[in-house]
C-alpha positions as CSV (number, residue, x, y, z in Angstrom):
1,M,53.2,59.1,25.5
2,Y,50.0,59.8,27.2
3,V,46.5,58.8,26.0
4,V,44.0,61.5,26.3
5,W,40.5,60.2,26.9
6,P,37.7,62.4,25.7
7,L,35.4,63.7,28.3
8,F,31.8,62.8,28.0
9,T,28.9,64.5,29.6
10,L,26.4,62.5,31.6
11,A,23.8,62.9,28.9
12,Q,26.2,61.5,26.3
13,V,27.0,58.5,28.5
14,A,23.3,57.9,29.1
15,H,22.7,58.1,25.3
16,L,25.5,55.6,24.7
17,N,24.2,53.2,27.4
18,K,20.7,53.3,25.7
19,A,22.3,52.6,22.3
20,L,24.3,49.7,23.9
21,D,21.1,48.3,25.5
22,A,19.2,48.5,22.2
23,A,22.1,46.8,20.4
24,A,22.0,44.0,23.0
25,L,18.2,43.6,22.6
26,D,18.7,43.4,18.8
27,K,21.4,40.8,19.2
28,Q,19.2,38.7,21.4
29,K,16.3,39.0,19.0
30,F,18.4,37.9,16.1
31,Q,19.9,35.1,18.1
32,N,16.3,33.8,18.9
33,Q,15.4,34.1,15.2
34,A,18.6,32.1,14.2
35,N,17.7,29.4,16.8
36,A,14.1,29.2,15.5
37,I,15.4,28.8,11.9
38,K,17.9,26.1,13.0
39,E,15.0,24.2,14.7
40,Q,12.8,24.5,11.6
41,T,15.7,23.4,9.4
42,G,16.1,20.3,11.6
43,L,12.3,19.5,11.4
44,I,12.3,20.0,7.6
45,T,15.4,17.8,7.3
46,S,13.8,15.0,9.3
47,D,10.5,15.3,7.3
48,L,12.5,15.2,4.1
49,M,14.3,12.0,5.2
50,A,11.0,10.4,6.2
51,A,9.5,11.3,2.8
52,E,12.5,9.9,1.0
53,T,12.2,6.6,2.9
54,T,8.5,6.5,2.1
55,S,9.2,7.3,-1.6
56,N,11.8,4.5,-1.8
57,R,9.4,2.0,-0.2
58,L,6.6,3.0,-2.6
59,R,8.9,2.7,-5.6
60,K,9.8,-0.8,-4.6
61,E,6.1,-1.7,-4.1
62,R,5.3,-0.2,-7.5
63,D,8.0,-2.2,-9.2
64,K,6.7,-5.4,-7.5
65,L,3.2,-4.6,-8.7
66,R,4.3,-3.9,-12.2
67,M,6.0,-7.3,-12.3
68,R,2.9,-8.9,-10.9
69,V,0.7,-7.3,-13.5
70,K,3.1,-8.5,-16.2
71,E,2.8,-12.0,-14.8
72,L,-1.0,-11.8,-14.8
73,L,-1.1,-10.5,-18.3
74,G,1.1,-13.4,-19.4
75,L,4.1,-11.2,-20.3
76,E,6.5,-12.7,-17.7
77,L,5.7,-16.4,-17.6
78,K,9.1,-17.7,-18.6
79,D,11.1,-19.4,-15.9
80,K,8.0,-20.1,-13.8
81,N,7.5,-23.6,-12.4
82,M,4.2,-25.5,-12.6
83,A,3.1,-24.5,-9.1
84,Q,3.7,-20.8,-9.9
85,L,1.8,-21.0,-13.2
86,E,-1.1,-22.8,-11.4
87,A,-1.2,-20.1,-8.8
88,I,-1.4,-17.4,-11.4
89,E,-4.1,-19.3,-13.3
90,S,-6.1,-19.7,-10.1
91,E,-5.8,-16.0,-9.3
92,L,-6.9,-15.1,-12.9
93,K,-10.0,-17.4,-12.6
94,Q,-11.0,-15.8,-9.3
95,G,-10.6,-12.4,-10.9
96,L,-12.7,-13.4,-13.8
97,L,-15.4,-14.7,-11.5
98,K,-15.4,-11.3,-9.6
99,V,-15.6,-9.4,-12.9
100,G,-18.6,-11.6,-14.0
101,K,-20.4,-11.0,-10.7
102,E,-19.9,-7.3,-10.9
103,K,-21.1,-7.2,-14.5
104,E,-24.3,-9.1,-13.5
105,K,-24.9,-6.5,-10.7
106,L,-24.5,-3.7,-13.2
107,V,-26.8,-5.2,-15.8
108,S,-29.4,-6.0,-13.1
109,N,-29.3,-2.4,-11.8
110,M,-29.6,-1.1,-15.3
111,L,-32.7,-3.3,-16.0
112,N,-34.3,-2.2,-12.7
113,E,-33.7,1.5,-13.6
114,E,-35.2,1.0,-17.0
115,E,-38.2,-0.8,-15.5
116,E,-38.7,2.0,-13.0
117,K,-38.7,4.6,-15.9
118,R,-41.5,2.7,-17.6
119,L,-43.8,2.7,-14.5
120,C,-46.8,5.0,-14.0
121,V,-45.9,7.9,-11.8
122,V,-49.1,7.6,-9.8
123,C,-49.5,3.9,-9.0
124,Q,-45.9,2.8,-9.6
125,T,-47.1,-0.7,-10.6
126,S,-48.4,-0.6,-14.2
127,T,-46.6,0.5,-17.3
128,K,-47.0,4.0,-18.7
129,S,-49.4,3.9,-21.7
130,V,-51.3,7.2,-21.9
131,L,-50.1,10.5,-23.5
132,L,-51.4,13.6,-21.9
133,M,-52.2,16.6,-24.1
134,P,-51.2,19.4,-24.6
135,C,-48.0,18.9,-22.4
136,R,-47.2,15.5,-24.2
137,H,-46.1,13.8,-21.0
138,M,-46.5,10.1,-21.0
139,C,-46.5,9.4,-17.3
140,L,-49.8,7.5,-16.5
141,C,-51.1,4.0,-17.0
142,A,-54.5,3.4,-18.5
143,E,-56.1,2.7,-15.1
144,C,-54.8,5.9,-13.4
145,S,-55.7,8.0,-16.5
146,R,-59.4,6.9,-16.2
147,N,-59.6,8.4,-12.7
148,N,-61.9,11.5,-13.0
149,A,-59.8,13.3,-10.3
150,M,-56.8,13.3,-12.7
151,T,-57.4,16.8,-14.3
152,K,-53.8,18.0,-14.2
153,C,-50.6,16.4,-15.4
154,P,-48.8,14.9,-12.4
155,L,-45.4,16.1,-13.8
156,C,-46.0,19.7,-15.0
157,R,-49.4,20.4,-13.4
158,K,-50.9,21.7,-16.7
159,A,-54.6,21.1,-17.3
160,I,-55.2,17.9,-19.2
161,E,-57.3,18.5,-22.4
162,Q,-57.0,15.1,-23.9
163,K,-55.7,11.6,-23.0
164,V,-54.3,9.4,-25.8
165,D,-53.9,5.7,-25.3
166,V,-50.5,4.8,-26.9
167,Y,-49.6,1.2,-25.9
168,T,-53.0,-0.4,-25.4
């Protein structure tokens, strides 16, 4: 039995060679894409493993901190020896001192802010005591309100028609 090979023209052979070359290029392109995906998968896997390690470490730290908070709140004091109880007591005293100092700072700041709100907007030394009409701003002390050059409210710039002493 003889095999009969079909006869191709040169144009057909050239066309088949072009198709074969295009298929080879597509294969190379897909191979490069597959390699890039493998590389990205490797990077993602290593990042995931690092994140899992970090997550486990943070969980352990969280559990330790929860236990410490329970100790400091007095919820886990059983089975503690005298030295451990004294250490907790000392830590609590230091914490209370810090809280007290912070509260003093806040109160001092609040008092300073309130004092600044009561000062004359012109001289910034005396207490506000004069009501300006018609705008009804109380922003001047008695001394600054007596100044003849003060013809407009320093806040809204309206003309002053009358000055009323309030806290004199």
